[in-house]
Each structure stands twice: as structure tokens, then as C-alpha cells.
TIVORO-64807 format. One record per residue: residue in three letters; z, y, x of N, C-alpha, C in turn. Coordinates in nm, 2 decimals. Example, Ala and Ser with C-alpha at 12.3 -4.5 7.8 and 13.67 -1.06 7.14 Angstrom:
# TIVORO-64807
SITE     r       nz       ny       nx      caz      cay      cax       cz       cy       cx
SITE   ALA     0.78    -0.57     1.32     0.78    -0.45     1.23     0.78    -0.33     1.32
SITE   SER     0.71    -0.22     1.28     0.71    -0.11     1.37     0.79     0.00     1.29
END
This chain:
# TIVORO-64807
SITE     r       nz       ny       nx      caz      cay      cax       cz       cy       cx
SITE   MET    -5.08     1.66    -4.88    -4.95     1.72    -4.91    -4.84     1.65    -4.83
SITE   ARG    -4.84     1.52    -4.84    -4.73     1.44    -4.77    -4.75     1.46    -4.62
SITE   PHE    -4.87     1.47    -4.57    -4.90     1.48    -4.43    -4.84     1.62    -4.38
SITE   LYS    -4.86     1.72    -4.46    -4.80     1.85    -4.43    -4.65     1.85    -4.42
SITE   LEU    -4.59     1.78    -4.52    -4.44     1.77    -4.52    -4.39     1.69    -4.40
SITE   ALA    -4.46     1.58    -4.37    -4.42     1.50    -4.25    -4.43     1.58    -4.12
SITE   ILE    -4.54     1.66    -4.11    -4.55     1.74    -3.99    -4.44     1.84    -3.98
SITE   ASN    -4.41     1.91    -4.09    -4.30     2.01    -4.09    -4.17     1.94    -4.06
SITE   PHE    -4.14     1.82    -4.12    -4.02     1.75    -4.09    -4.01     1.72    -3.94
SITE   LEU    -4.12     1.67    -3.88    -4.12     1.64    -3.73    -4.10     1.77    -3.65
SITE   LEU    -4.16     1.88    -3.69    -4.14     2.01    -3.62    -3.99     2.05    -3.63
SITE   ALA    -3.93     2.03    -3.74    -3.79     2.06    -3.76    -3.70     1.97    -3.67
SITE   VAL    -3.74     1.84    -3.66    -3.67     1.75    -3.57    -3.68     1.80    -3.42
SITE   VAL    -3.80     1.84    -3.38    -3.82     1.89    -3.25    -3.74     2.01    -3.22
SITE   PHE    -3.73     2.11    -3.31    -3.65     2.23    -3.30    -3.50     2.19    -3.29
SITE   PHE    -3.46     2.09    -3.37    -3.32     2.05    -3.37    -3.28     1.98    -3.23
SITE   VAL    -3.37     1.90    -3.18    -3.35     1.83    -3.05    -3.34     1.93    -2.94
SITE   ALA    -3.43     2.03    -2.95    -3.43     2.14    -2.84    -3.31     2.22    -2.85
SITE   GLN    -3.26     2.25    -2.97    -3.13     2.33    -2.98    -3.01     2.24    -2.93
SITE   LEU    -3.01     2.12    -2.97    -2.90     2.03    -2.93    -2.89     2.00    -2.78
SITE   SER    -3.01     1.98    -2.72    -3.01     1.93    -2.59    -3.04     2.04    -2.48
SITE   LEU    -3.13     2.13    -2.51    -3.18     2.23    -2.42    -3.10     2.36    -2.42
SITE   VAL    -3.09     2.42    -2.54    -3.03     2.55    -2.56    -2.88     2.55    -2.53
SITE   ARG    -2.81     2.45    -2.57    -2.67     2.45    -2.55    -2.63     2.42    -2.40
SITE   ALA    -2.73     2.36    -2.33    -2.70     2.32    -2.19    -2.73     2.44    -2.10
SITE   LEU    -2.80     2.54    -2.14    -2.82     2.66    -2.05    -2.70     2.75    -2.04
SITE   PRO    -2.68     2.82    -1.93    -2.57     2.91    -1.92    -2.59     3.04    -1.99
SITE   TRP    -2.53     3.06    -2.10    -2.55     3.18    -2.18    -2.43     3.27    -2.18
SITE   GLY    -2.33     3.25    -2.09    -2.21     3.33    -2.09    -2.11     3.28    -2.19
SITE   GLY    -2.11     3.15    -2.22    -2.01     3.10    -2.31    -2.05     3.09    -2.45
SITE   VAL    -2.16     3.15    -2.49    -2.21     3.15    -2.62    -2.36     3.11    -2.62
SITE   ALA    -2.40     3.01    -2.70    -2.54     2.97    -2.71    -2.60     3.03    -2.84
SITE   PRO    -2.72     3.08    -2.83    -2.79     3.13    -2.95    -2.82     3.01    -3.04
SITE   ASN    -2.83     3.04    -3.17    -2.87     2.94    -3.26    -3.02     2.96    -3.30
SITE   LEU    -3.10     2.89    -3.22    -3.25     2.91    -3.24    -3.29     2.84    -3.37
SITE   LEU    -3.21     2.75    -3.42    -3.25     2.69    -3.55    -3.25     2.79    -3.66
SITE   LEU    -3.15     2.88    -3.66    -3.15     2.98    -3.76    -3.27     3.08    -3.75
SITE   VAL    -3.30     3.11    -3.63    -3.42     3.20    -3.60    -3.55     3.13    -3.65
SITE   ALA    -3.56     3.00    -3.62    -3.68     2.93    -3.66    -3.68     2.92    -3.81
SITE   LEU    -3.57     2.90    -3.88    -3.56     2.89    -4.02    -3.60     3.03    -4.09
SITE   VAL    -3.56     3.14    -4.02    -3.60     3.27    -4.08    -3.76     3.28    -4.08
SITE   PHE    -3.82     3.24    -3.97    -3.96     3.24    -3.96    -4.03     3.15    -4.07
SITE   VAL    -3.97     3.04    -4.09    -4.02     2.95    -4.19    -4.01     3.01    -4.33
SITE   VAL    -3.90     3.07    -4.36    -3.88     3.14    -4.49    -3.98     3.25    -4.51
SITE   VAL    -4.00     3.33    -4.41    -4.09     3.44    -4.43    -4.24     3.40    -4.44
SITE   LEU    -4.28     3.30    -4.36    -4.42     3.26    -4.34    -4.47     3.15    -4.43
SITE   THR    -4.38     3.08    -4.50    -4.43     2.96    -4.57    -4.38     2.97    -4.72
SITE   ASP    -4.41     2.86    -4.79    -4.37     2.85    -4.93    -4.23     2.78    -4.95
SITE   TRP    -4.19     2.77    -5.07    -4.06     2.71    -5.10    -4.05     2.57    -5.06
SITE   GLU    -4.15     2.48    -5.08    -4.14     2.34    -5.05    -4.12     2.32    -4.90
SITE   THR    -4.20     2.40    -4.82    -4.19     2.39    -4.68    -4.05     2.44    -4.63
SITE   THR    -4.01     2.54    -4.69    -3.87     2.59    -4.66    -3.77     2.49    -4.68
SITE   LEU    -3.77     2.42    -4.80    -3.67     2.32    -4.83    -3.68     2.20    -4.74
SITE   VAL    -3.80     2.16    -4.69    -3.81     2.05    -4.60    -3.74     2.09    -4.47
SITE   TRP    -3.77     2.21    -4.42    -3.71     2.25    -4.29    -3.55     2.26    -4.31
SITE   PHE    -3.51     2.32    -4.41    -3.36     2.34    -4.43    -3.29     2.21    -4.45
SITE   LEU    -3.35     2.12    -4.53    -3.29     1.99    -4.55    -3.29     1.91    -4.42
SITE   ALA    -3.40     1.91    -4.35    -3.41     1.83    -4.23    -3.31     1.88    -4.13
SITE   ILE    -3.30     2.01    -4.11    -3.20     2.07    -4.01    -3.06     2.04    -4.06
SITE   GLY    -3.03     2.05    -4.19    -2.90     2.02    -4.25    -2.86     1.88    -4.23
SITE   LEU    -2.95     1.79    -4.26    -2.92     1.64    -4.25    -2.90     1.60    -4.11
SITE   LEU    -2.98     1.65    -4.02    -2.97     1.62    -3.88    -2.84     1.68    -3.82
SITE   GLY    -2.80     1.80    -3.87    -2.68     1.86    -3.83    -2.56     1.78    -3.88
SITE   ASP    -2.57     1.73    -4.00    -2.46     1.64    -4.05    -2.45     1.51    -3.97
SITE   LEU    -2.56     1.46    -3.93    -2.56     1.33    -3.85    -2.50     1.35    -3.71
SITE   PHE    -2.53     1.46    -3.65    -2.49     1.48    -3.51    -2.38     1.57    -3.49
SITE   SER    -2.30     1.60    -3.59    -2.18     1.68    -3.57    -2.05     1.61    -3.62
SITE   PHE    -1.94     1.67    -3.58    -1.81     1.61    -3.63    -1.76     1.69    -3.75
SITE   HIS    -1.84     1.77    -3.81    -1.80     1.84    -3.93    -1.80     1.74    -4.05
SITE   TRP    -1.75     1.79    -4.16    -1.75     1.71    -4.28    -1.90     1.68    -4.32
SITE   PHE    -1.92     1.55    -4.35    -2.06     1.51    -4.38    -2.10     1.58    -4.51
SITE   GLY    -2.22     1.65    -4.50    -2.27     1.72    -4.61    -2.25     1.87    -4.60
SITE   LEU    -2.16     1.91    -4.52    -2.13     2.06    -4.51    -2.25     2.13    -4.45
SITE   GLN    -2.31     2.08    -4.35    -2.43     2.15    -4.29    -2.54     2.16    -4.40
SITE   SER    -2.57     2.05    -4.47    -2.68     2.05    -4.57    -2.65     2.15    -4.68
SITE   ILE    -2.53     2.16    -4.72    -2.49     2.25    -4.83    -2.51     2.39    -4.78
SITE   ILE    -2.46     2.42    -4.66    -2.47     2.56    -4.61    -2.62     2.59    -4.59
SITE   PHE    -2.70     2.50    -4.53    -2.84     2.54    -4.51    -2.91     2.55    -4.64
SITE   LEU    -2.88     2.47    -4.74    -2.95     2.49    -4.87    -2.91     2.63    -4.93
SITE   ALA    -2.78     2.67    -4.92    -2.74     2.80    -4.97    -2.81     2.91    -4.90
SITE   LEU    -2.82     2.89    -4.76    -2.90     2.99    -4.68    -3.04     3.00    -4.72
SITE   ALA    -3.10     2.88    -4.75    -3.24     2.88    -4.79    -3.26     2.96    -4.92
SITE   GLY    -3.17     2.94    -5.02    -3.18     3.01    -5.14    -3.17     3.16    -5.13
SITE   VAL    -3.07     3.20    -5.05    -3.04     3.34    -5.03    -3.16     3.41    -4.96
SITE   ALA    -3.20     3.34    -4.85    -3.31     3.40    -4.77    -3.44     3.41    -4.85
SITE   PHE    -3.47     3.30    -4.92    -3.60     3.29    -4.99    -3.60     3.39    -5.11
SITE   PHE    -3.48     3.41    -5.17    -3.47     3.51    -5.28    -3.49     3.65    -5.22
SITE   LEU    -3.43     3.68    -5.11    -3.45     3.81    -5.05    -3.59     3.84    -5.01
SITE   VAL    -3.65     3.74    -4.95    -3.79     3.76    -4.90    -3.89     3.77    -5.02
SITE   ARG    -3.87     3.70    -5.12    -3.97     3.70    -5.23    -3.94     3.82    -5.32
SITE   ASN    -3.82     3.88    -5.33    -3.80     3.98    -5.42    -3.78     4.12    -5.36
SITE   PHE    -3.73     4.13    -5.24    -3.69     4.26    -5.18    -3.77     4.29    -5.05
SITE   LEU    -3.77     4.19    -4.96    -3.83     4.21    -4.83    -3.97     4.15    -4.83
SITE   THR    -4.07     4.22    -4.89    -4.20     4.15    -4.92    -4.30     4.16    -4.81
SITE   ASN    -4.28     4.26    -4.72    -4.38     4.26    -4.61    -4.33     4.18    -4.49
SITE   ARG    -4.42     4.15    -4.40    -4.39     4.06    -4.28    -4.38     4.15    -4.16
SITE   SER    -4.29     4.24    -4.15    -4.28     4.32    -4.04    -4.15     4.29    -3.96
SITE   LEU    -4.14     4.35    -3.84    -4.03     4.32    -3.75    -3.89     4.34    -3.81
SITE   TYR    -3.87     4.45    -3.89    -3.74     4.47    -3.94    -3.70     4.36    -4.05
SITE   VAL    -3.80     4.30    -4.11    -3.77     4.20    -4.21    -3.71     4.07    -4.13
SITE   PHE    -3.78     4.04    -4.02    -3.73     3.93    -3.94    -3.59     3.96    -3.88
SITE   LEU    -3.57     4.08    -3.83    -3.45     4.11    -3.77    -3.33     4.11    -3.88
SITE   LEU    -3.36     4.17    -3.99    -3.26     4.18    -4.10    -3.22     4.04    -4.15
SITE   LEU    -3.32     3.95    -4.17    -3.29     3.82    -4.21    -3.22     3.74    -4.10
SITE   THR    -3.26     3.76    -3.98    -3.19     3.69    -3.87    -3.04     3.73    -3.87
SITE   VAL    -3.01     3.86    -3.88    -2.87     3.91    -3.89    -2.80     3.84    -4.01
SITE   LEU    -2.86     3.85    -4.12    -2.80     3.80    -4.24    -2.77     3.65    -4.24
SITE   VAL    -2.87     3.57    -4.20    -2.86     3.43    -4.19    -2.76     3.39    -4.09
SITE   SER    -2.76     3.45    -3.97    -2.67     3.42    -3.86    -2.52     3.45    -3.91
SITE   LEU    -2.50     3.57    -3.96    -2.37     3.61    -4.01    -2.32     3.51    -4.12
SITE   LEU    -2.40     3.48    -4.21    -2.36     3.39    -4.32    -2.32     3.26    -4.27
SITE   TYR    -2.41     3.20    -4.19    -2.38     3.07    -4.13    -2.26     3.06    -4.05
SITE   ASP    -2.25     3.15    -3.95    -2.13     3.15    -3.86    -2.00     3.18    -3.93
SITE   SER    -2.01     3.28    -4.02    -1.88     3.31    -4.09    -1.84     3.20    -4.19
SITE   THR    -1.93     3.13    -4.25    -1.90     3.02    -4.33    -1.84     2.91    -4.25
SITE   MET    -1.90     2.88    -4.14    -1.84     2.77    -4.05    -1.71     2.81    -4.00
SITE   GLY    -1.69     2.94    -3.96    -1.57     2.99    -3.91    -1.46     2.99    -4.02
SITE   LEU    -1.49     3.02    -4.14    -1.39     3.02    -4.25    -1.35     2.88    -4.28
SITE   VAL    -1.44     2.79    -4.28    -1.41     2.65    -4.32    -1.31     2.59    -4.22
SITE   TYR    -1.33     2.62    -4.09    -1.25     2.56    -3.98    -1.14     2.66    -3.93
SITE   GLY    -1.13     2.78    -3.99    -1.03     2.87    -3.95    -1.04     2.92    -3.81
SITE   LEU    -1.16     2.95    -3.77    -1.19     2.99    -3.63    -1.20     3.14    -3.61
SITE   ILE    -1.19     3.22    -3.72    -1.22     3.36    -3.71    -1.10     3.43    -3.65
SITE   SER    -1.12     3.50    -3.54    -1.02     3.58    -3.47    -1.09     3.69    -3.39
SITE   ALA    -1.02     3.76    -3.31    -1.09     3.87    -3.24    -1.19     3.81    -3.14
SITE   ASN    -1.15     3.70    -3.07    -1.25     3.64    -2.98    -1.37     3.59    -3.05
SITE   TRP    -1.35     3.54    -3.17    -1.47     3.49    -3.25    -1.57     3.60    -3.28
SITE   TRP    -1.52     3.72    -3.31    -1.61     3.83    -3.34    -1.69     3.87    -3.22
SITE   LEU    -1.62     3.87    -3.10    -1.70     3.90    -2.98    -1.80     3.79    -2.95
SITE   ALA    -1.77     3.67    -2.97    -1.87     3.56    -2.95    -1.98     3.57    -3.05
SITE   GLU    -1.94     3.61    -3.17    -2.05     3.62    -3.28    -2.14     3.74    -3.24
SITE   LEU    -2.09     3.85    -3.19    -2.18     3.96    -3.15    -2.27     3.92    -3.04
SITE   LYS    -2.23     3.84    -2.94    -2.32     3.79    -2.84    -2.42     3.70    -2.89
SITE   ARG    -2.38     3.61    -2.98    -2.47     3.51    -3.04    -2.57     3.59    -3.13
SITE   LEU    -2.53     3.69    -3.20    -2.62     3.76    -3.28    -2.72     3.84    -3.20
SITE   LEU    -2.68     3.89    -3.08    -2.77     3.96    -2.99    -2.87     3.87    -2.94
SITE   PHE    -2.83     3.75    -2.90    -2.92     3.65    -2.85    -3.02     3.61    -2.96
SITE   ASN    -2.98     3.59    -3.08    -3.06     3.55    -3.19    -3.16     3.67    -3.22
SITE   LEU    -3.12     3.79    -3.21    -3.21     3.90    -3.23    -3.32     3.91    -3.12
SITE   VAL    -3.28     3.89    -3.00    -3.38     3.88    -2.89    -3.48     3.77    -2.92
SITE   ALA    -3.43     3.65    -2.96    -3.52     3.54    -2.98    -3.61     3.57    -3.10
SITE   ALA    -3.56     3.63    -3.21    -3.64     3.67    -3.32    -3.75     3.77    -3.29
SITE   THR    -3.71     3.87    -3.20    -3.81     3.97    -3.16    -3.92     3.91    -3.08
SITE   SER    -3.88     3.82    -2.98    -3.98     3.76    -2.90    -4.07     3.67    -2.98
SITE   GLY    -4.01     3.59    -3.07    -4.09     3.51    -3.16    -4.19     3.59    -3.24
SITE   PHE    -4.14     3.70    -3.29    -4.23     3.78    -3.38    -4.35     3.84    -3.30
SITE   TYR    -4.32     3.89    -3.18    -4.43     3.94    -3.10    -4.53     3.83    -3.05
SITE   CYS    -4.47     3.71    -3.02    -4.56     3.60    -2.99    -4.65     3.56    -3.11
SITE   LEU    -4.59     3.55    -3.22    -4.67     3.52    -3.34    -4.77     3.63    -3.38
SITE   SER    -4.73     3.76    -3.36    -4.82     3.87    -3.39    -4.94     3.88    -3.29
SITE   PHE    -4.91     3.83    -3.17    -5.02     3.82    -3.07    -5.12     3.71    -3.11
SITE   ILE    -5.07     3.60    -3.16    -5.16     3.49    -3.20    -5.23     3.52    -3.33
SITE   SER    -5.15     3.56    -3.43    -5.21     3.59    -3.56    -5.19     3.74    -3.59
SITE   HIS    -5.29     3.80    -3.64    -5.28     3.95    -3.67    -5.24     3.98    -3.82
SITE   ARG    -5.17     3.88    -3.88    -5.12     3.90    -4.02    -4.99     3.97    -4.02
SITE   LEU    -4.92     3.97    -3.91    -4.79     4.03    -3.90    -4.81     4.17    -3.85
SITE   ARG    -4.72     4.26    -3.90    -4.72     4.40    -3.86    -4.60     4.44    -3.78
SITE   PRO    -4.61     4.46    -3.65    -4.49     4.48    -3.57    -4.45     4.63    -3.57
SITE   VAL    -4.43     4.69    -3.68    -4.39     4.83    -3.69    -4.26     4.84    -3.78
SITE   PHE    -4.18     4.94    -3.75    -4.06     4.96    -3.84    -4.10     5.05    -3.96
SITE   LEU    -4.18     5.15    -3.94    -4.23     5.23    -4.05    -4.38     5.23    -4.06
SITE   SER    -4.43     5.22    -4.18    -4.57     5.22    -4.19    -4.62     5.36    -4.21
SITE   LYS    -4.73     5.39    -4.14    -4.80     5.52    -4.15    -4.91     5.52    -4.25
SITE   ASN    -4.91     5.62    -4.34    -5.01     5.63    -4.44    -5.13     5.70    -4.40
END
């Protein structure tokens, strides 16, 4: 059990370092996608509550350590996102199809970015355009990740509507 949690923590650290060093350094047209949120959506849908909490706490604490925001803000936001996303997945979005991943990516991205924007007063017309670009990048990343995972594992169903 502890070995599984340690592996998940290390994977979260790897994703955080990749986001911080690689993704933000690439030229995305002024807006970098937040692949951490996309990875966290996959963790919420594919794992249990303990693994979800390990990922969200690891990303939140690392975000607190490596940012100039108020200490604890990232952790609180990520814990709230974990609760909302896990509640939606377990109660309403029960299948593992593409639209679930896309819907959760949109929801988590909008909640995270709007919360950070409201805290720091950054919401303006330019912010909404940047948010739209970031959201499109996140959706492309979620779709790519979904199809890669469905190619590896046949437990996922890449359809919008199920045929009876």
C-alpha cells in the first residue's frame, strides 16, 4: 500500500517537473496548457479516492513550494477540485468515455483558472481569450491522452453515444 502511494507521489512529482520546466518553455502562443489538470482528471476517473488525494496533495504542495502565491492556496484549490471532480465521477459521470474526460477537463480547468483569476484580480477580456486558448490546449491533451490510454487498455470506450 505504501509502495503504491510512493509510486503515485513520484509520478505526480514527474508530471509537476515536466509542467514547470518543459511545457511552460515551449512556444504555445503566449498561453501554456496546464497538463497537471489534465493528468489529475485522468487520475480521478481511473483510480480510487486515496490515489486521487495523493496526486492532488502532491501537486498542490509542490505548487505552493514553487510559486509566489499565498502558501496553501494551491493545496486548498486542488483539494476542492479533487472533491468536486471525484463527486461528479462517482455520482453522475459513471462511464469512462471520451465525453467524461472532456467534460471534467473543461470543468476542472475553468474552476482552477477562474479561482486563481478571482483571487488575484486578473479576470478581464484578455484573460478570457487566454483561457479559451488554454482550454483548447487542455482539451487536445485530454483527447490525445484518452486515445493513447484506450489503445493501451481496452477498458475505455472512445465513443460519445453508446449503441444498443
